[in-house]
N, C-alpha and C positions, 0 to 999 in steps of 0.2 A: 882386164880384171880389176885393176886399181880404180879405173873410172867408175865401175859399177859399185865398188865399195864406197867411194866418195858420194856417189849419187844416193845410196841408201842412208848414208850418215846425214846428208842434208835433209832428206825426207824425215828422218827421226827428229832432227832439230826443229823443223817446221811444225811437225805434229806437237812437239813439246810446247812450243811457243803458242800455238793455237789453244792448247789445253789450258795454259796459264791465263790466256786472254779470257777464255770462257769462265774460268774460276773467278777472275776479278770481276767479270760482268755479273755473275751470280751474286757475289758478295755485295756488289753495289746495289743490286735490286733488293737484296735482303735488308741492307741498311736503310734504303728508302722506305721499305714497308714498315720496319720497326720505328722509324722516325715518325711516319704518318700515324702509326697506331698509338704511340705514347704522347703525341702532341695534343694538348687540351683542345677540345672542339670549341670553336668560336662561332658566334652568330655574325650576322652582317655588320653589326656595329663593333665587333671585336671584343664583346663582353664575355667573360668566362662564367657561364651559369653553373658548371660543375663545381667550381670552387665555392660559389654562393650556397649551393646545397649542403656541402660539407660544413660550412660555417654555421648554417642554420641547425644542423644536427648537433654540432658541438655545443652551441648555445643552449639547446633544449636539454641536453644531458647535464650541462653545468647548472642550470636552474633547478633541475630535479635533484641533484646532489645537495645543493644549497638548502632547498626546502626540507629534505630529509634530515639534514644536520640540525637545522633550527628546531624541527619537531622533536627530535631525539633529545636535544638540550633541555627543552621545556619539560619533557616527561621525567628527566633525571634530576631536575632542580629540587632542592630540599625546601620545605615550607619555612617561612621566617620564624625565628624564635620569638616567644612572647617578650614584651618589654618588661624591664625590671620593675617599673613602678606599677605593679599589679594592683587592681582595684579590690582584690580579696582582702578583707580585714580580718585580723586575728580575733578569735572569740575571747571576750572579756572573761576574766577569771571568776567574776561573780555571777556568771550565767552558765546554764547547763551546756556541756560540751556536746551539743546535738549533732555536730558535723563530723565528729570523730568516729573512727571505725570501732564498732563494738567487739570486744575480744571474743565473746562467745558466739556471735552471729556473723561477724565479718561483713556486715552490711552497713551502709551509711543511711541515717535516718533522713527522711524528707521533711521533718517537722522542726527544723532549726528555729524558725521565727516563732512558731507556736510555743515551743519550750522556753525560749528566751523571754517571751512576753509574759508567761504565766507561772513559771516554775523557778524563779530566782531563789537561791538558797536563803533560808531563814537565818537570822543572826543567832549565834550561840550565846545564850545568857539573856536575851531580850525578854524571855518569859520567866526567867528565874530558874531555879532548880525544880524540874517537874518530874523527875524520875522517882518512883516509889521504891525502886531497888537500886538506889544510888550507892554503890559499893566503893567506887573509886574515890579517893580523897580529893578535896578541892585543890590542893597543891599539885596533885598529879594532873589535874585537868587544866590548870591555868595556862601553862605553856602551850598546850594543844589548842585551847580556846583562842589564844592570841594569834596563833598561826592561821586558824580557821577564819576568824573575823577579818584578817588582813587579805583574805582571798587566796591564800597559798594552800590550795586543797591537796596538792600532791604531797607536800611535806607533812601536812596534817594527817593524811592517810597513813604515811609511814610511821608516824608517832602513835596513831590509833591502833594499828594492827596488833602490836604486842600487848597493849593495854586491854583490848577487847578479849584477847586470849586469857589474860589474868582475871578479868571481871566479865564473864560470859553473860551475866544477867543484868548488866548495867545498861538499861534501855537508852539512856541518853548517849552513851558512847556508841552503841550499835546504830542508833538513828543517824548520828552525824557521820559515822563511817559510811553508811549508805549514801548520804548526800554527797560526800566527797567522791565516792566511786562514780556517780553519774556526772560529776563535774570535772573529772580527770581523764585525759586521754588514756585509753586502754585501762580504765579503772575497773573493768569487769562489771558490766551491767547485770549479768546473771547473779553475781554475788550480792549486788545491791538489792535486787528483788528478794533474795533469801533473807537479807537483813530486815527489810521492811515487813515481810510476811511473818517473820519471827516475832516482831513487836506486836503486830495485829492479833496474832494468836493468843497473846497473853494480855488479859484485861487488868493486870495489876500495875499498869503504867499509864501515864498521861500523854504518851506520844502516839497514840493510836491514830488520831485524826491527821497528824502530820505525816505519819507513815503511809496512810491511805493515799494522801495527796501525791507524795513523791513516788509511791509505787506506780501510780498512773503515769508519771513522768518517765519512770524507768521502762515501762512497757512501750511507751511511744518511742523512746530512744532505741528500743529493740525492734521497732516497726511492727509490734503486735497490737494493732488497732483494736481488735476485738476485746482483748484483755484490758486495754486502757479504758474503753467505754464501759466495760463491766465494773471496773474499779470506780470510775467517776459516778456511775449510777448508784453504787453503794453509798457514796458520800452523800448523795441527795436523799437517802432514806432516814437520815437523822440530822438534827440541827448542828451546823458546823460553820465555822468562819470561812470554810472553803466552798460553801454551797454555790454562791454566785459565780465564782471563778470556774467551778465544775460545769455549770450550765453554759458558760461562754465557750469553754473548750469543747464540750459536746457539740455545740452548734457549729464550731469551726470544723470539727471532724465530719460533720454531715455534708459539708459542701464538696 
């Protein structure tokens, strides 16, 4: 009985050892398969083409990212600021402010050169006292006249405004107020037109010809070419010192 037990025990041990051997053999085969599967394939020369393919893909992606970054940088760059030494020159004070924004129309006139060449302000006093309704005293006008003849039209306008209210029929004051208005930034071109038209409507003054001429300038400053031409053609209907200049300006406007 004991011999049989020992025999069965030995058989169990043999079976256990054989099972462990089989397990080790299977593990060995699996390891060999895994090693063969993960090992990089090589050609006859031993060169790894798989790695070369991955390197090519990475280089392609790298160049693509670089190109996109450079393109995006160019599109977001700000344009260079203009240089400080701009070639734009300030308008001289003794010329019409044709490049300024008109307060009434909010448009810039394209006739800057034409206005500057033909409508320079006349000097106050060069013709003497021409107003037949000269109500303001000469002392009241002297300070204003000095400011005007120095080319300081802005301060002249500030001095003229209360004086014109005090003397509403002084055509000399009204005329030079209009001249100052078309030669001062935001001087109100529409108000200048009203000043010149008021002078033209009254024949008891000697500023009618001057008012007609500068009325044409005010219309050009307002970009109203039709009204400017109409006013210039009226000047040509009677002898005037402005006849030749009116012809020149009309020819310029026809181009």
